C-alpha positions in Angstrom: 0.2 -15.6 14.3 -1.0 -12.1 13.2 1.5 -9.5 12.3 1.1 -6.1 10.8 4.1 -3.6 9.4 3.0 -0.2 8.6 5.3 2.2 6.2 5.4 5.9 6.1 7.2 8.3 3.8 6.6 12.0 4.1 9.9 12.3 1.6 12.4 10.6 -0.6 16.3 10.7 -0.8 16.4 13.2 -3.7 19.9 11.9 -4.8 17.6 8.4 -6.0 15.1 11.0 -7.8 17.2 13.3 -9.9 16.8 16.3 -7.3 13.3 15.7 -6.1 12.3 15.7 -2.5 8.8 14.3 -2.8 7.7 16.4 0.4 4.2 14.9 1.9 2.8 15.5 5.6 0.6 13.1 6.9 2.5 9.6 6.0 4.2 9.1 9.2 1.0 9.6 11.0 -0.6 7.2 8.6 1.8 4.2 9.4 1.6 5.0 13.3 -2.1 5.0 12.8 -2.5 1.8 11.2 0.0 0.2 14.0 -2.1 1.4 16.6 -5.3 0.3 15.0 -4.0 -3.3 14.3 -2.7 -3.8 17.6 -6.1 -3.4 18.8 -7.4 -6.1 16.6 -4.8 -8.7 18.4 -1.6 -7.7 15.6 1.7 -7.5 16.5 2.4 -4.0 15.1 5.8 -2.2 14.1 6.0 0.8 12.2 9.0 2.0 9.6 9.1 5.9 8.8 11.1 7.7 5.9 14.7 6.8 5.3 14.3 3.4 7.0 11.8 2.6 4.3 14.1 1.8 1.7 14.2 -1.0 -1.2 16.4 -3.5 0.8 14.2 -2.8 3.8 10.7 -3.4 1.7 12.5 -6.4 0.4 13.4 -7.9 4.0 10.2 -7.1 5.1 8.4 -8.9 2.7 11.0 -11.8 2.7 10.6 -12.3 6.4 6.9 -12.0 6.6 6.7 -14.8 4.0 9.1 -17.3 5.7 7.2 -16.8 9.1 3.6 -16.5 8.1 2.2 -20.3 8.2 -1.1 -21.2 6.9 -4.0 -19.9 8.7 -1.9 -17.0 9.7 -2.0 -13.1 8.6 0.2 -10.4 7.4 -0.7 -7.1 7.1 1.7 -4.7 5.0 0.5 -0.6 4.9 1.9 1.6 2.9 1.6 5.5 2.8 3.7 7.6 0.4 3.9 8.6 -3.3 3.1 6.3 -5.9 4.2 6.3 -9.4 3.0 5.2 -13.3 5.0 5.2 -16.5 4.6 3.3 -19.5 8.5 3.3 -20.0 8.7 -0.3 -19.8 8.3 -2.6 -23.0 5.5 -5.2 -21.6 2.1 -4.9 -20.4 1.6 -1.3 -20.9 1.2 1.3 -17.8 3.2 0.1 -14.8 2.7 1.4 -11.1 5.4 1.8 -8.7 6.1 2.5 -4.5 8.1 5.6 -4.5 10.4 4.0 -1.6 13.0 6.2 -0.1 16.1 5.2 -2.2 14.4 4.1 -5.5 10.9 2.6 -7.3 9.9 -0.8 -6.4 7.4 -2.2 -9.4 4.2 -3.9 -9.2 5.6 -6.7 -10.6 8.6 -7.1 -8.3 5.6 -6.8 -5.6 3.8 -9.8 -7.5 6.7 -11.5 -7.2 7.5 -11.1 -3.5 4.1 -12.3 -2.8 4.3 -15.7 -4.3 7.0 -16.9 -1.7 4.1 -16.7 0.6 2.7 -20.3 1.4 -1.0 -21.4 0.8 -3.3 -20.8 3.3 -1.5 -17.8 4.4 -3.5 -14.2 4.7 -2.0 -11.4 3.3 -3.7 -7.8 3.2 -2.0 -4.8 1.6 -3.2 -1.4 2.1 -2.0 1.3 0.0 -2.3 4.7 0.4 -0.7 6.1 -2.7 -1.6 7.6 -6.1 -2.4 4.9 -8.9 -2.4 2.3 -5.9 -5.7 0.6 -7.9 -2.9 -0.6 -10.5 -0.6 -2.1 -8.0 -2.2 -6.0 -8.0 -1.1 11.4 -2.0 -2.4 17.1 -0.9 -4.9 18.8 0.7 -6.6 19.5 -2.2 -3.5 20.1 -4.6 -1.1 18.4 -2.6 -1.3 14.7 -3.9 0.6 11.6 -3.4 2.2 10.9 -6.9 5.6 11.2 -7.9 5.9 13.5 -10.9 5.7 11.9 -14.4 9.1 13.0 -15.5 10.7 12.0 -12.1 9.2 8.6 -12.6 10.3 8.2 -16.0 14.1 9.3 -15.6 14.3 6.9 -12.2 12.9 3.7 -13.0 14.3 0.6 -12.1 15.3 -2.0 -14.4 12.4 -3.8 -15.7 11.2 -6.9 -13.6 8.8 -9.0 -15.4 6.1 -11.2 -13.4 6.9 -14.8 -12.8 5.0 -17.5 -10.5 1.7 -17.5 -9.0 0.5 -16.5 -5.9 -0.8 -19.2 -3.6 -1.8 -17.4 -0.5 -4.9 -15.8 -0.1 -4.0 -12.2 -1.1 -6.2 -9.0 -1.2 -5.4 -5.6 -1.9 -7.0 -2.6 -0.3 -5.9 0.9 -2.3 -6.9 4.7 -1.9 -7.7 4.8 -5.4 -7.6 3.5 -9.3 -5.1 3.5 -11.3 -5.8 6.3 -13.1 -6.5 8.3 -9.8 -4.7 10.0 -7.5 -4.6 10.0 -3.8 -5.1 13.0 -1.3 -2.4 13.9 1.7 -3.9 15.7 4.9 -3.1 17.6 7.7 -3.4 14.5 10.1 -3.7 11.7 7.9 -4.4 10.8 4.1 -7.9 11.1 2.9 -8.2 7.3 2.5 -6.1 6.4 5.8 -8.4 9.1 7.8 -11.6 7.2 6.5 -10.3 3.5 7.2 -9.1 4.5 10.5 -12.9 6.6 11.2 -14.8 3.1 9.9 -12.6 0.9 11.6 -15.6 0.1 14.2 -17.2 -2.8 15.9 -19.9 -3.1 13.5 -17.5 -3.8 10.6 -17.2 -7.9 10.7 -15.4 -8.6 7.1 -12.9 -6.7 5.1 -15.5 -6.4 2.7 -17.6 -4.5 5.3 -14.6 -2.1 6.0 -13.9 -1.5 2.3 -17.7 -0.6 1.6 -18.0 1.5 4.6 -14.9 3.4 3.7 -16.1 3.8 -0.3 -19.3 5.3 1.1 -17.4 7.9 3.1 -15.0 8.7 0.2 -17.7 8.9 -1.9 -19.5 11.4 0.1 -16.3 13.7 1.4 -13.6 12.9 -1.3 -15.5 12.1 -4.6 -12.8 12.2 -7.1 -11.2 9.1 -5.0 -12.3 5.7 -5.8 -11.0 3.2 -3.1 -10.6 -0.1 -4.3 -10.8 -3.7 -3.1 -8.5 -6.1 -5.4 -8.8 -9.9 -4.7 -5.7 -11.1 -6.3 -6.1 -14.9 -5.1 -8.3 -16.5 -2.4 -11.1 -14.4 -0.9 -9.9 -12.6 2.0 -12.3 -10.0 1.8 -14.9 -12.4 3.1 -12.8 -13.0 6.0 -13.4 -11.7 9.3 -11.6 -8.6 10.0 -11.3 -9.6 13.7 -9.9 -13.1 13.9 
């Protein structure tokens, strides 16, 4: 079984973010593009947009996927939207967050949800948001980062990491933890590069990431996509399985 869920957030609920609306342009298009691309690779794909990308919806997607993804199966999650970063929690230094529609989801909570996937399951998380290299965008000035003061004022209660990830898990991220990711008119810079380089000559996940890195270095040199091997070696496996 191969399943892909794509998430696109062109804005957030200002009630949850102190009046900030987080307006972006291309995140919904990113989600649509990823869903179509992975469908051509044989995945059962679905997309969720904007007000549908709530904390409860995100948790439900991961919980359902963890229950249904068996050893040898594949689950891909893509997220396009704002990312946040704060030092406000009292453990582990900086923490990165995904700015979902009605609140932030911490990297530590994402880790905890990934521990529910079975050994032998294959999971890839593709993140097109600022600071995404720390989760283990504008045209030029329009970037996918939540303002620092908004992140600080609306942080969720701290969640400590617990448990070990036993599935094969890899993250493909738009940038390093200390960088921001560019939005665009049609796609984010990273997503546009991903979709452009998802060609037949790409064999493994590592090949795809390497092609994207070369492209980004040429056209968006201030943004450095990363592959993060959390557990296992998903990047060595065939992209088309």
